[in-house]
C-alpha positions as CSV (number, residue, x, y, z in Angstrom):
1,M,-32.5,-23.3,-15.2
2,P,-36.0,-23.3,-14.0
3,E,-37.3,-20.8,-11.5
4,E,-38.0,-23.6,-9.1
5,Y,-34.3,-24.2,-8.9
6,V,-33.8,-20.7,-7.6
7,I,-36.6,-21.1,-5.1
8,D,-35.1,-24.4,-3.8
9,H,-31.7,-23.0,-3.3
10,C,-32.4,-19.4,-2.3
11,S,-35.7,-19.3,-0.3
12,P,-34.1,-17.7,2.8
13,T,-32.8,-14.7,0.6
14,L,-36.1,-14.5,-1.3
15,A,-38.0,-14.3,2.0
16,G,-35.7,-11.5,3.3
17,L,-34.2,-13.7,6.0
18,K,-30.7,-13.8,4.6
19,T,-28.4,-11.5,2.6
20,A,-27.5,-14.0,-0.1
21,N,-27.3,-17.6,-1.3
22,M,-24.8,-19.2,-3.7
23,F,-25.4,-22.4,-5.6
24,P,-24.0,-24.4,-8.4
25,V,-25.8,-25.2,-11.6
26,K,-24.9,-27.9,-14.1
27,L,-25.2,-26.5,-17.6
28,E,-26.3,-28.2,-20.8
29,P,-24.0,-27.7,-23.8
30,D,-26.4,-25.2,-25.5
31,E,-27.8,-23.5,-22.4
32,D,-27.7,-19.7,-22.3
33,I,-27.2,-19.2,-18.6
34,A,-26.4,-15.5,-19.1
35,G,-29.8,-15.0,-20.8
36,E,-31.6,-16.9,-18.0
37,V,-29.8,-14.7,-15.4
38,R,-30.9,-11.6,-17.3
39,N,-34.5,-12.8,-17.3
40,L,-34.4,-13.5,-13.6
41,N,-33.0,-10.1,-12.9
42,R,-35.9,-8.5,-14.8
43,M,-38.3,-10.4,-12.5
44,L,-36.5,-10.0,-9.3
45,G,-35.0,-6.5,-9.6
46,A,-38.3,-4.7,-8.5
47,K,-38.2,-6.9,-5.4
48,G,-34.7,-5.7,-4.4
49,I,-33.0,-8.9,-5.5
50,R,-30.2,-9.6,-8.0
51,I,-28.6,-12.7,-9.4
52,L,-25.1,-13.0,-10.9
53,I,-22.8,-15.6,-12.4
54,L,-19.9,-15.6,-10.0
55,R,-17.9,-18.2,-11.9
56,Q,-18.5,-20.2,-15.0
57,T,-16.5,-23.2,-16.4
58,A,-17.2,-25.9,-18.9
59,G,-20.5,-27.5,-17.9
60,K,-21.2,-25.6,-14.7
61,A,-21.8,-22.2,-13.2
62,L,-21.8,-20.8,-9.7
63,L,-24.7,-18.4,-9.2
64,Y,-25.1,-15.7,-6.5
65,L,-28.5,-14.4,-5.6
66,Y,-28.4,-11.5,-3.2
67,R,-30.2,-8.4,-1.7
68,P,-28.0,-5.4,-2.6
69,D,-29.2,-3.3,0.3
70,Y,-28.5,-6.1,2.8
71,L,-25.1,-6.7,1.2
72,D,-24.2,-2.9,1.5
73,R,-25.0,-3.1,5.2
74,D,-23.0,-6.3,5.8
75,L,-19.9,-5.3,3.9
76,S,-19.8,-1.8,5.5
77,A,-19.6,-3.3,9.0
78,P,-16.2,-2.6,10.6
79,G,-15.2,-6.3,11.0
80,A,-16.2,-7.0,7.4
81,R,-14.2,-4.1,6.0
82,E,-11.1,-5.2,8.0
83,I,-11.2,-8.7,6.5
84,L,-11.9,-7.5,3.0
85,E,-9.2,-4.8,3.1
86,A,-6.7,-7.4,4.4
87,K,-7.6,-9.6,1.4
88,G,-7.0,-6.7,-1.0
89,Y,-10.5,-5.6,-1.6
90,C,-11.4,-1.9,-2.2
91,C,-14.3,-1.3,0.1
92,G,-15.7,1.9,-1.3
93,S,-18.2,0.1,-3.5
94,T,-20.2,-3.1,-3.0
95,G,-20.3,-3.7,-6.7
96,R,-16.5,-3.4,-6.9
97,C,-16.2,-5.9,-4.0
98,I,-18.4,-8.4,-5.9
99,V,-16.2,-7.9,-9.0
100,Q,-13.1,-8.6,-6.9
101,L,-14.7,-11.7,-5.4
102,M,-15.4,-12.9,-8.9
103,R,-11.7,-12.3,-9.7
104,H,-10.6,-14.2,-6.6
105,M,-12.8,-17.1,-7.6
106,A,-11.4,-17.2,-11.1
107,E,-7.7,-16.7,-10.2
108,D,-7.0,-18.1,-6.7
109,A,-6.0,-21.7,-6.1
110,E,-8.2,-21.9,-3.0
111,F,-11.8,-21.0,-2.6
112,P,-12.0,-17.5,-1.1
113,H,-13.3,-17.9,2.4
114,E,-14.2,-14.3,2.7
115,V,-17.2,-15.3,0.6
116,G,-19.0,-15.8,4.0
117,L,-19.2,-12.0,4.3
118,F,-21.0,-11.9,0.9
119,L,-23.5,-14.5,2.3
120,G,-24.3,-12.4,5.4
121,Y,-22.3,-14.4,7.9
122,P,-21.0,-12.4,10.9
123,P,-17.4,-11.1,10.4
124,E,-16.2,-12.7,13.6
125,D,-17.3,-16.1,12.3
126,V,-15.7,-15.5,8.9
127,R,-12.4,-14.4,10.6
128,C,-12.3,-17.4,12.8
129,F,-13.1,-19.8,10.0
130,M,-10.3,-18.3,7.9
131,K,-7.9,-18.6,10.8
132,D,-8.6,-22.3,11.5
133,A,-12.0,-23.8,10.8
134,R,-11.5,-26.7,13.2
135,F,-11.1,-24.8,16.4
136,G,-13.5,-22.6,18.4
137,V,-16.8,-23.6,16.9
138,K,-19.7,-22.9,19.3
139,C,-22.5,-24.3,17.1
140,T,-23.0,-25.6,13.7
141,G,-26.1,-25.1,11.5
142,C,-26.3,-23.0,8.3
143,W,-22.7,-22.0,9.1
144,K,-20.2,-22.6,11.8
145,A,-20.6,-20.0,14.6
146,Y,-17.4,-19.1,16.4
147,G,-18.6,-15.9,18.0
148,D,-22.1,-15.2,19.4
149,E,-24.3,-18.1,18.4
150,E,-27.3,-16.0,19.5
151,T,-26.8,-13.3,17.0
152,E,-29.9,-12.0,15.2
153,N,-28.9,-13.8,12.0
154,C,-28.7,-17.2,13.8
155,R,-32.0,-16.6,15.6
156,K,-33.8,-15.6,12.4
157,L,-32.4,-18.5,10.4
158,G,-33.0,-21.0,13.2
159,A,-36.6,-19.8,13.6
160,A,-37.2,-20.1,9.8
161,L,-35.7,-23.5,9.6
162,N,-37.6,-24.8,12.6
163,A,-41.0,-23.4,11.5
């Protein structure tokens, strides 16, 4: 997996505009994705960025690049904690929450929609999407906004995308 691939899929997070990005990677039969992730973590760690393999199956992996300090802030927000606790997460540790997300991705029949919290989406939007993604959408862009479409996250991402 070349570094350009990470740049193409994760530039908002690399630039500090977003908490995280998640992206799939097609794997070659002899590819050492774990080794590549370790190398990326060595390069990115000093910049306050981590990358993890959220899920790996035959021929593909789902990678998660994130800023731990942003994620700590996002997951400790009251609305986020309520959603995660209702889904069975232990909210005392961000690392433990990530491990639980990985477990949900591996074991649950449906994709865990609380993943939006791990990507920096506002808790109100995640809650509404989980309830019924078809109703109450106020605007659509990088994600569906159900609450305040003028939140700081929306403004920052909108400005970055329109620049």
